[in-house]
C-alpha positions in Angstrom: 1.4 -14.6 5.4 -1.5 -16.0 2.5 -3.5 -12.9 1.9 -4.6 -11.3 -1.6 -6.3 -9.1 0.4 -6.0 -5.1 0.5 -3.9 -4.7 4.0 -5.6 -4.0 7.4 -4.6 -0.3 6.4 -6.2 0.2 3.7 -9.8 -1.5 5.0 -12.7 0.8 6.1 -14.0 0.6 9.6 -16.8 -1.6 10.0 -19.5 0.8 9.7 -17.9 3.7 11.4 -19.9 5.8 13.5 -22.8 3.9 14.0 -21.9 3.6 18.1 -22.8 7.1 18.2 -26.2 6.4 17.2 -27.6 4.3 20.3 -25.1 5.7 23.0 -22.8 3.3 24.7 -21.8 0.4 22.6 -20.3 -2.6 25.2 -16.9 -4.1 24.1 -17.6 -7.6 23.8 -17.0 -10.6 21.5 -18.5 -9.5 18.0 -21.6 -12.0 16.7 -20.2 -11.1 12.9 -16.8 -10.9 11.4 -15.8 -8.2 9.2 -16.5 -9.8 6.4 -19.3 -11.5 3.7 -19.2 -14.2 1.2 -20.7 -15.3 -1.9 -20.9 -17.9 -3.8 -21.5 -19.1 -7.3 -21.2 -22.2 -9.6 -20.6 -22.9 -13.8 -22.0 -25.8 -14.9 -23.2 -28.6 -13.4 -22.7 -31.1 -11.0 -23.8 -34.8 -12.5 -21.5 -37.4 -13.3 -23.9 -39.4 -15.0 -23.7 -37.3 -17.9 -20.7 -35.6 -18.6 -21.4 -32.1 -21.3 -18.1 -32.6 -23.4 -18.0 -29.0 -24.5 -17.5 -27.8 -20.4 -16.9 -31.3 -18.6 -16.6 -29.1 -15.3 -18.0 -28.1 -12.5 -16.8 -24.8 -10.7 -17.5 -23.3 -7.5 -16.2 -19.6 -6.6 -16.7 -17.5 -3.4 -15.9 -14.0 -3.7 -14.9 -12.6 -0.1 -15.5 -9.0 0.9 -14.9 -7.1 3.5 -18.6 -5.6 4.7 -17.6 -1.8 5.0 -16.0 -1.9 1.8 -18.6 -4.2 -0.2 -21.5 -1.6 0.9 -19.4 1.4 0.4 -17.9 1.0 -2.8 -18.5 -1.9 -4.5 -22.5 -1.8 -4.3 -22.6 1.7 -5.7 -20.0 1.5 -8.6 -22.5 -1.2 -10.0 -25.7 0.1 -9.4 -24.3 3.6 -10.9 -23.4 1.2 -14.0 -26.3 -0.4 -14.3 -27.8 3.2 -14.1 -25.6 4.2 -16.9 -25.9 1.4 -18.9 -30.3 0.5 -18.8 -31.4 4.0 -16.8 -32.4 1.9 -13.7 -30.9 -0.8 -11.6 -33.4 -2.9 -11.7 -32.0 -5.6 -14.1 -29.5 -8.7 -12.6 -26.1 -9.1 -14.4 -26.0 -12.8 -15.6 -22.9 -14.2 -17.1 -24.8 -16.7 -19.3 -27.2 -14.2 -20.4 -24.9 -11.4 -21.5 -22.4 -14.1 -23.3 -25.6 -15.1 -24.8 -27.4 -12.0 -25.5 -30.9 -12.7 -23.9 -33.3 -10.5 -22.4 -32.0 -6.9 -21.7 -28.4 -7.8 -22.6 -28.9 -7.7 -26.8 -26.7 -5.3 -28.2 -27.0 -3.8 -31.3 -23.6 -5.1 -32.9 -19.9 -6.8 -31.3 -18.4 -2.9 -31.0 -21.3 -2.6 -28.4 -21.2 -5.5 -26.6 -17.2 -5.4 -26.1 -18.0 -1.9 -24.5 -20.2 -3.3 -22.4 -17.9 -6.2 -21.3 -15.1 -3.8 -21.2 -17.0 -1.6 -18.5 -17.9 -4.5 -16.3 -14.3 -6.1 -16.5 -12.9 -2.7 -14.8 -15.1 -2.5 -12.4 -14.4 -6.3 -11.1 -10.3 -5.5 -11.8 -10.4 -2.2 -9.4 -12.6 -3.9 -6.8 -11.2 -5.5 -3.7 -12.1 -9.2 -3.4 -10.3 -11.9 -2.2 -11.4 -15.2 -4.6 -11.3 -18.9 -3.4 -12.6 -20.8 -6.0 -12.5 -25.0 -7.2 -12.8 -26.6 -10.6 -13.4 -29.9 -10.6 -12.7 -32.1 -13.2 -15.6 -34.5 -14.4 -13.8 -36.3 -16.7 -10.8 -37.1 -14.6 -12.6 -38.0 -11.4 -14.6 -40.7 -14.1 -11.0 -41.7 -14.7 -10.1 -42.2 -10.8 -13.1 -43.9 -9.9 -14.4 -41.0 -8.0 -18.4 -41.6 -10.0 -19.5 -42.0 -6.2 -17.8 -38.2 -5.0 -20.6 -34.9 -5.9 -18.3 -32.3 -7.2 -20.3 -29.7 -5.3 -19.4 -31.6 -2.1 -15.9 -31.9 -3.1 -15.3 -28.4 -3.8 -17.4 -27.1 -1.2 -15.3 -28.4 1.1 -12.1 -27.0 -0.2 -13.7 -23.5 -0.4 -14.8 -23.2 3.4 -11.3 -24.8 4.6 -9.9 -21.8 2.7 -11.9 -19.1 4.0 -11.3 -20.7 7.2 -7.2 -20.1 6.6 -8.4 -16.4 5.3 -10.4 -15.8 8.0 -7.7 -16.7 10.6 -5.3 -14.6 9.1 -7.3 -11.5 9.4 -8.2 -12.5 13.1 -12.1 -12.9 12.1 -12.9 -16.5 13.3 -14.3 -15.1 16.6 -17.9 -14.0 14.6 -19.8 -16.0 12.5 -18.7 -15.1 8.5 -22.4 -15.5 6.5 -21.8 -17.6 3.4 -24.8 -16.6 0.6 -25.9 -19.2 -2.0 -28.6 -18.8 -4.8 -31.3 -21.1 -4.2 -31.4 -23.9 -6.4 -34.4 -26.0 -6.0 -35.9 -27.5 -2.4 -33.9 -30.4 -2.8 -30.6 -29.3 -4.3 -31.1 -26.8 -1.3 -31.6 -29.4 1.6 -28.7 -31.6 0.3 -26.3 -28.5 0.5 -27.8 -27.2 3.8 -27.2 -30.7 5.3 -23.3 -31.1 3.9 -22.3 -27.5 4.4 -23.7 -28.1 7.8 -21.4 -31.8 8.2 -18.3 -30.0 6.8 -18.7 -27.0 9.1 -19.5 -29.2 12.0 -15.7 -30.7 12.2 -15.7 -33.1 8.7 -13.1 -30.6 7.0 -8.9 -31.0 7.2 -9.1 -29.0 10.7 -11.5 -31.7 12.6 -12.6 -28.3 14.6 -16.1 -26.6 14.0 -16.0 -23.8 11.3 -18.0 -20.2 12.1 -20.0 -20.3 8.8 -23.5 -19.9 8.4 -25.1 -20.8 5.4 -27.5 -18.2 3.7 -29.8 -19.0 0.9 -30.7 -16.0 -1.4 -33.6 -15.8 -4.4 -32.7 -16.3 -7.4 -34.3 -12.9 -8.1 -32.3 -11.2 -5.6 -30.4 -8.0 -6.7 -27.3 -8.6 -4.7 -24.0 -7.0 -6.3 -22.1 -10.2 -4.1 -23.6 -12.8 -5.7 -23.4 -10.8 -9.6 -19.9 -10.5 -9.1 -19.2 -14.4 -8.1 -21.9 -15.3 -11.4 -19.8 -13.4 -13.6 -15.9 -14.8 -12.4 -17.4 -18.3 -12.4 -17.3 -19.4 -16.0 -13.7 -17.8 -16.9 -12.5 -19.8 -14.2 -13.8 -23.6 -15.6 -12.5 -22.4 -18.8 -8.7 -21.6 -17.2 -9.4 -25.6 -17.3 -11.2 -26.7 -20.7 -9.6 -24.5 -22.8 -6.3 -24.8 -21.2 -3.3 -22.9 -22.9 -5.7 -20.7 -24.6 -5.6 -16.9 -24.4 -7.8 -16.0 -21.5 -8.1 -12.4 -20.3 -11.3 -12.4 -18.1 -9.1 -15.2 -16.1 -5.8 -13.2 -16.7 -7.6 -10.2 -14.6 -8.9 -12.4 -12.1 -5.4 -14.2 -11.2 -4.5 -10.7 -9.0 -7.9 -11.8 -6.8 -7.0 -15.6 -5.7 -5.9 -16.1 -2.2 -2.8 -16.7 -2.5 0.9 -17.5 -0.5 3.1 -14.4 -0.1 0.5 -11.6 0.7 0.2 -8.6 -1.3 3.5 -9.0 -2.6 2.8 -11.8 -4.5 -0.5 -11.0 -5.9 -0.9 -13.0 -9.0 1.1 -15.8 -8.2 1.8 -19.1 -5.8 -2.7 -19.3 -5.6 -2.8 -23.0 -6.7 -3.9 -24.8 -4.0 -4.9 -22.1 -1.9 -7.5 -20.2 -3.8 -7.5 -22.2 -6.8 -7.9 -25.9 -6.7 -8.3 -28.4 -9.9 -9.5 -31.3 -8.5 -8.4 -34.1 -9.0 -5.3 -32.5 -9.3 -2.9 -33.9 -12.4 
């Protein structure tokens, strides 16, 4: 079994008690799975101008059990915002925090470290499964793959691994929604077309995938999207600064979908929940 998620015994029942609100509920094939997926990226997918300081493109998927997400993840992130800002109308962006933009201006380095430390503890405590693909654009040039779209390459791998995870959980009967942030009319149309192409059978299973893409406005105050944003860059730095200390990535190792189940968390995730493409 390949899973780094909590066992079914640890999972919360999905919206327990709802059946009592409307009388009898017929037992039928579920419309939706028990999981929700939030997606974000780091870097750009252009193969024309490659940034020497960050020559990678990262796509990260954070997979949450819906009931746990609603009852634990969202409240913890909301409480963090109320404590830090006095309100929850703030969207956590890794870039803004790192560059101290807007509401993320800290009085000193110690204050910034405390903020990041508290946020890191929330990420560490939150139960979610991570699937990510890092596209090394310089290696793509070296191998002559300049015509390939890094976003599409990463998306295919991530959706295939998402299918493996949901299969292990017995969650392929209902639709799983994959939430992505809007990027622009043309970009969104291209992404939706590629998403549908992959889900219609252009995948290693040569079979339909029960996924539906949902586009969210950049101003959407979604806890899941914010967590996906926060984890993407540390994953990219694991390749850009290979061999250097990366405490954020060390924390994320225990989140990756991996071989061997919970007993193997933090190990054997390469090629399962974490892929570097092209492979060395």
